[in-house]
C-alpha positions as CSV (number, residue, x, y, z in Angstrom):
1,M,30.7,37.5,1.5
2,D,28.2,38.0,-1.2
3,Y,24.5,38.3,-0.1
4,K,22.8,36.0,-3.2
5,K,25.3,33.2,-2.2
6,F,24.5,33.8,1.3
7,L,20.7,32.9,0.2
8,Y,21.8,30.4,-2.3
9,D,24.1,28.5,0.5
10,Q,21.3,28.7,2.5
11,K,18.3,27.5,0.9
12,K,21.0,24.7,-0.1
13,K,21.2,23.4,3.8
14,Q,16.9,23.6,3.7
15,K,17.2,21.6,1.0
16,E,19.4,18.8,2.8
17,I,17.2,18.8,6.4
18,K,14.1,19.0,4.1
19,A,16.0,15.5,2.0
20,K,17.0,13.3,5.3
21,A,14.1,13.8,7.2
22,A,12.2,10.6,8.2
23,K,8.8,11.0,5.7
24,V,5.9,9.7,7.4
25,V,3.2,7.6,5.6
26,V,-0.2,6.6,6.7
27,K,-2.7,4.5,5.7
28,E,-5.9,4.4,6.7
29,I,-8.8,1.3,7.7
30,R,-12.4,1.7,7.4
31,L,-14.6,-0.4,9.6
32,G,-18.5,0.0,10.5
33,P,-20.3,-1.1,13.7
34,N,-21.4,-3.7,12.4
35,T,-17.9,-5.4,10.4
36,D,-17.8,-9.6,10.8
37,D,-15.0,-11.5,11.9
38,H,-13.7,-12.8,8.3
39,D,-13.8,-8.7,7.4
40,F,-11.9,-8.1,10.4
41,N,-9.9,-9.9,10.1
42,F,-9.1,-9.7,6.6
43,K,-8.4,-6.0,7.7
44,L,-6.5,-6.8,10.5
45,N,-3.8,-8.3,8.1
46,H,-3.5,-5.6,5.7
47,A,-2.8,-3.4,9.3
48,K,0.2,-6.0,10.4
49,K,1.3,-5.2,6.7
50,F,1.6,-1.7,6.1
51,L,2.6,-1.8,10.0
52,E,5.5,-3.8,9.2
53,D,6.3,-1.5,5.9
54,G,7.0,1.1,8.9
55,A,3.8,3.5,8.2
56,K,1.1,4.8,10.5
57,V,-2.2,3.5,10.2
58,K,-5.6,4.7,10.9
59,V,-8.2,2.8,11.9
60,E,-12.0,4.4,11.3
61,V,-15.3,3.3,11.9
62,F,-17.6,5.0,9.7
63,F,-21.2,5.1,11.5
64,R,-24.0,6.0,8.7
65,G,-27.2,6.6,9.7
66,R,-29.0,5.5,12.4
67,T,-25.8,3.0,13.5
68,I,-24.5,6.1,15.4
69,V,-26.4,4.5,17.9
70,Y,-23.8,1.5,18.7
71,K,-21.2,3.8,19.4
72,D,-19.7,1.2,21.8
73,K,-20.0,-1.4,19.9
74,G,-17.6,1.2,17.4
75,E,-15.2,1.0,20.7
76,L,-14.8,-2.3,21.4
77,M,-14.3,-3.1,17.6
78,L,-11.4,-0.5,17.4
79,L,-10.1,-1.6,21.0
80,K,-10.0,-5.4,19.9
81,F,-7.7,-4.1,16.6
82,A,-5.8,-2.4,18.5
83,Q,-4.7,-5.5,21.2
84,E,-4.5,-8.0,18.2
85,L,-1.7,-5.6,16.6
86,E,0.3,-5.4,20.2
87,D,2.7,-7.2,18.9
88,Y,2.5,-5.4,15.7
89,G,2.9,-1.3,17.1
90,K,1.7,0.8,19.8
91,V,-1.4,3.1,20.0
92,E,-0.7,6.9,19.0
93,K,-4.1,8.6,19.8
94,L,-6.9,6.3,21.6
95,P,-10.3,5.9,19.7
96,L,-11.6,8.9,19.5
97,L,-15.6,10.5,18.1
98,E,-15.4,13.1,15.9
99,K,-19.2,13.5,13.8
100,K,-19.8,10.3,12.5
101,R,-16.6,8.8,12.5
102,M,-14.5,7.0,15.5
103,I,-10.3,7.4,14.9
104,M,-7.7,5.4,16.5
105,I,-4.1,5.8,14.6
106,I,-1.1,3.2,15.3
107,A,2.3,3.9,14.8
108,P,4.9,0.8,14.4
109,K,7.4,-0.3,17.1
110,K,10.8,0.2,16.3
111,N,13.4,-2.7,15.9
């Protein structure tokens, strides 16, 4: 067998595998530790839509300046967010503080 033909066939197979692979879309939602109920519900509705479309949702609470004092408030907000989205998705990564951001990832439920 010709070596060039072998390489061509190998490249073709790799391309097919890559095309069949599921592409993961991650949508990001940002909140503050003092986000009001209306804004919270507005962002919650967006997250529901994203999960229904099959995208993962990365929810982030961003602490600016001295708001880092309210870490517990931010964590409670993320847990409340996850509880509201129980019917649409499951928590993939629990709230974790990284510098000035607390991040949680929610994956859509399989149908």
